[in-house]
C-alpha positions, 0 to 999 in steps of 0.5 A: 508497461501495461496499466493494471486493470484494478487501477482502471476500476479505481479510476472509474470509482473516482469518476462515479463518485465525482458524477453521483456522490453519495448524499444525506442517508446514502452518505450514512449507508455508504460510510457504514458499509465502508467501515464494515468492509475495512474491518472484514478486509483486515479480518481476511489478512489475519486469516490468510497469514500463517502464524508458523510461516511468520515465525519461521520468517524471523530467522532472516531478521536482518532482511526484515529490519532492513525493509521495515527501516526503508518502509518506516524511516527512510521513506518518512525522512524523504517525505519530511524533505519534501516539505520544502516543495510547498507551495512552490511545486506542491500545495499543502494538502497534496503534500500531506497526502504525499507525507501519509504515502511515506508512512503507509506499509509495504505491498504484500502480493506485488512484492511477492509477484515481482520477487518471483519474476526476478528469481529472488528470495520469495519466502523472504518477500512473503514474510517482509510484506506481511510483517510490514502490513502488521507493523503498519497497523500500529506504527502508520497511525503513530507516525501520522500523529507525530508528523501530520498532527492536527493537520491530518483531518482532526487526528487525536488519540480517538483516531488511534483507538478507532484504527485499533478497533477497525484494523488491528482487532479484526486482524487478530480475530482473523489469526484466532479463527485461521485454525478453523477457517484457513482451509476455507480461505485458501480454497476460495482465494480468487473469491475473497480477492474479489471481496478484497478489491471490492472493499477498497472500491467501496472505501474509495467511492465514500471518501471521493463522494464526500470530497466532492460534496465538500468541493475539496477538488477545486483545490487541485489543478492539472499543473499541480497533479503533474508536479506531483507525479514528478515528485513521486517519480523522483521518490520511487527512483531513490528508493529503488536505488537505495534498496538495491545498493544498500542491500549490497553494502550490507552484504546481502546476496542477489536473492535477498537484495531483490526482495529488499528492493521489491518490499522496501520500495513500494506502498500498500494501496490496500492498507493505506486506503482504510487507514486514510479514511479513519485518520483523515475522515472528510479530507481522505480523497486528497490524502489518498490521491498521492498514494493511488498515483504512486501505486500504479507508477510502481507497478509499471516501474517494478514490472519492467525491473523484474523482467530485467532482473530475471535476464541478469547474468547472476540469474539462476536458471532460465529467465522467468517467461510469459507463463510465470509473469502471468501466474504472478500478475494477478496478485499485483493489483490491490496491495 
């Protein structure tokens, strides 16, 4: 189970923020650059999403409703149930981060990659991940307002306005301009992918720098981190089981169940990090820690499951080989 190189970069960014956190004017510059990077990130999301593909995907509405229900209903219910683990297993700040994890949208690229390897319904995975990200721009802050309330780093109605301006408006602008810039975005997908990831690294550095200057890392011990990993492993196992066997109970064919499992059991680091920086402010570093850990865990586990699914007797054709895996692995890192 290989470690995603992008996770190594994320951990390196955390280490850089721990050793050389931004102070004073540097912190203001980093914060402004992070805000601009977030807006540009969602602008690119809007420019990439084909409106025609999205409208075509609406015909498979049962699958998409199932994925949305897993992402924004079942996950948050499990997050609320974990409240009983405070304070014996989890501290209150770590629990808030875990609950926030359950509220963020699903992934896009990794859902597509693993669905492809497992020989599932790839077009459905594309639409399901895109719809989840779009819906999450509004639903995630609303759920955070209801479930986290004032504990989410000073969450208020102003935060809703801020997240709409920083995330939804750039996304819509990308959709509007896609007619003119869509070809350019498609031709420079790899370069813009590096911009994607660089933007997220900047958000991570800014959030963890502020956490270091405020001394909040003294609240986390290795034992608590180990307990958090254990809780997240159980959460992931439950969602993987529910999405697979629940899809079977709902009568979906194998290809659709694969798309439901990979799109409905994962959480997006690319969407979650910018949202946390807006919603949690100074407390964002602890809030995104559970999400960062869950992100790596889900990639490792789903990589194994996808390869096993490809070898299932039900799978059509030959199992996905190393070439297919290498073509899709590049897209699993940031989302």
